[in-house]
C-alpha positions in Angstrom: 0.1 0.2 -0.1 2.6 2.4 -1.3 3.5 4.9 -3.9 6.8 4.3 -5.1 9.0 6.7 -6.9 12.2 5.7 -9.1 15.0 7.8 -8.4 18.4 8.7 -8.4 17.4 11.3 -5.9 15.1 10.3 -3.6 16.9 13.0 -1.0 16.4 15.6 -3.1 12.8 15.2 -4.3 11.5 14.5 -0.6 13.4 17.7 0.6 11.8 19.8 -2.2 8.3 18.4 -1.5 8.4 18.9 2.2 9.7 22.3 1.7 6.9 23.2 -0.9 4.7 21.9 0.9 5.0 23.8 4.3 5.4 26.8 1.9 2.5 26.2 0.2 4.1 26.8 -3.1 2.5 22.9 -3.2 -1.3 23.9 -1.7 -3.0 21.0 -2.4 -1.2 19.1 0.6 -0.6 19.3 4.0 2.0 17.9 6.4 1.2 16.7 9.4 2.7 16.8 12.8 3.5 13.3 12.6 5.7 13.9 9.3 3.1 12.2 7.1 1.4 14.4 4.1 -2.1 13.9 3.5 -4.3 15.8 0.8 -5.4 19.2 1.7 -8.9 18.9 0.9 -11.3 18.7 3.9 -13.2 15.9 2.5 -10.0 13.4 2.8 -7.2 14.7 4.8 -8.0 13.1 8.1 -8.7 9.7 7.2 -4.5 8.6 6.4 -1.4 9.7 5.4 1.6 8.9 3.6 4.8 8.3 5.3 7.8 8.8 3.2 10.8 6.3 3.5 14.2 7.3 1.4 16.1 4.3 -0.3 19.3 4.0 -2.3 17.1 4.1 -5.7 13.5 5.1 -4.8 11.5 7.0 -2.5 8.4 5.5 -1.2 5.5 6.9 0.3 3.6 4.2 2.2 -0.2 4.8 3.1 -1.4 4.3 6.6 -4.9 5.0 7.9 -4.9 7.7 10.9 -8.2 6.7 11.8 -9.8 3.0 12.6 -12.2 3.4 9.5 -10.9 6.2 7.9 -10.7 4.7 4.3 -14.5 4.4 3.3 -15.9 6.8 5.1 -16.8 10.0 2.6 -19.1 11.9 2.0 -21.7 9.1 3.7 -20.4 6.5 2.3 -20.1 3.4 4.7 -16.7 1.2 4.8 -18.3 -1.3 3.0 -20.0 0.9 0.0 -16.9 2.9 -0.6 -13.7 0.9 0.5 -11.2 1.8 -2.4 -12.2 5.5 -3.0 -9.6 6.9 -0.3 -7.2 4.9 -1.7 -7.4 5.4 -5.3 -7.8 9.4 -4.4 -4.4 9.7 -2.4 -2.5 7.4 -4.6 -3.4 9.4 -7.7 -3.2 12.7 -6.3 0.2 12.3 -4.7 1.5 10.6 -8.4 0.0 13.6 -10.3 1.7 16.0 -8.0 4.8 14.6 -7.7 5.4 14.0 -11.7 4.2 17.6 -12.2 6.4 19.2 -9.7 9.6 16.8 -9.6 9.7 14.7 -13.5 13.2 16.0 -14.2 14.4 13.4 -11.3 12.0 11.0 -11.7 12.3 7.8 -13.7 8.8 6.1 -12.9 6.2 5.7 -10.4 4.6 2.5 -9.2 1.6 2.4 -7.1 0.6 -0.8 -5.2 -2.8 -2.3 -5.1 -4.7 -2.2 -1.5 -4.5 -5.3 0.3 -7.5 -7.0 2.6 
């Protein structure tokens, strides 16, 4: 349950993303007090976060719930009605943000599937 950025510059991308989110240059994300990142959209930000890890040739953002039933409870949907929406929203939004702002340093992006 993660987004993996293939790159020779994982520290550079994370540093730039962190700086751009904090300065609001990238104004669609927030950095949470626990170091994770969440979409700024009020409808989604309370449910989960991406926790970054720098490796030798990739930057991994691991998706973790911040509330026990957070993944499906969006706009009145129950956990059973909409379990994939938040997961897909987070992954798609992070991928598009990173490619838009930092594509010159990115070789590829992989989103892993939601495990149940």
